[in-house]
N, C-alpha and C positions, 0 to 999 in steps of 0.2 A: 275113479273119482270123477264127478261131474262138475264142470265149471258153469257158473251162472253168467250168462251174457246179459249185460245191461242194455235194455232197449230205451230208445228215446221217442216219445210221441209229443206232438204239439197240438194245442188248440190255437186257432188264429182268427183274427177278425180282419177282413179286407174291405175295401171301399172303392168307390169310383173317384175320379178327379175332383168332383164337386163335394165329395163326402156326404152325399145325400142318401146313400143306402149302405147298409152293412150286411156282410155275409160272414157267418161263423162256420168254421170247419175244423176237421181233425185230420192229421196226417202223421206219418212216421218219417217223412222227408220234406221239410218245409221248403227247401230250395227248389226241389223238383216240382212240388205242388204249385208254387208261385209261377213257375214257368208254364205249367199246364193251364193255369187260369189265364195267363197272358195269351197263350195260343188259342184257347177257347174264345176269347174276345174277338179274334180275327178270323176264326175258321168255323165256328159253330154258333148259330143263332138260336139254339134251343136251350142252352143252359142258362141258369140264373146269372152266372158271371158274364156271359156274352150279352145277354139281354140288357143288363144294367152296367156293363163295362167295368166290373169290379176286378181289381187285381193289385190294388195298392195296400200293402200291409200297414196296419195301424197298431196291432197288438198281438202278442202271443204268450203262451205259457208252456213250460216243458213238464212232461210227466215220464215216469218209468213204466207205468202200467197202462195198457190200452183201456181197461175198464174205467180207470180214473179219468182219463182224457175224454172218453165218450160221455161219461156222466157230467163232466164239466161243460162240454160242448152243449149238451141238452139243457143244462141249467141256464147257460148264457143265452141260448136261442129263445128261451122263454121270457127273457127280460125285455122291458120297454127300452126304447132308444136312449132315454136320459140316463138310465142305469148303465147301459153299455158305454156311453160316453164317459161317465164317471170312472168306470173300470179302466178304459183306455188311458185316461189321464193319469192314472196311478203310475204308469211307466212312460207315458208319452204325453206330457202336459200340453204340448203345442200341436198335437195331432199330425205330427210329421209322418211322411211315408218312410217305412223302415226296410223296404225291400233290399237296399244296398247292404244291409247287415248279412244277407244270405247269398250274395253274389259270389 
């Protein structure tokens, strides 16, 4: 008998301190990914995260299937800034940084 292991994937939107730029990504370990973004800011000048100092979590969604999370990431990446802000405000009306939820 085979057991089905439940997987968890996240799409997330991070920003810089000024909230002037958004980065949308997908991961199976949001805590680890936020740490990686923070490390890239200080050690690697070639990534989007380091160039724009993004590492502050504003929004996330959970999925059980990687295909769903990738499709959602692509959908959100195609949106204009105003639509992304409206989405973020559905769970985070004050645009607070949510990193502490995953520490």
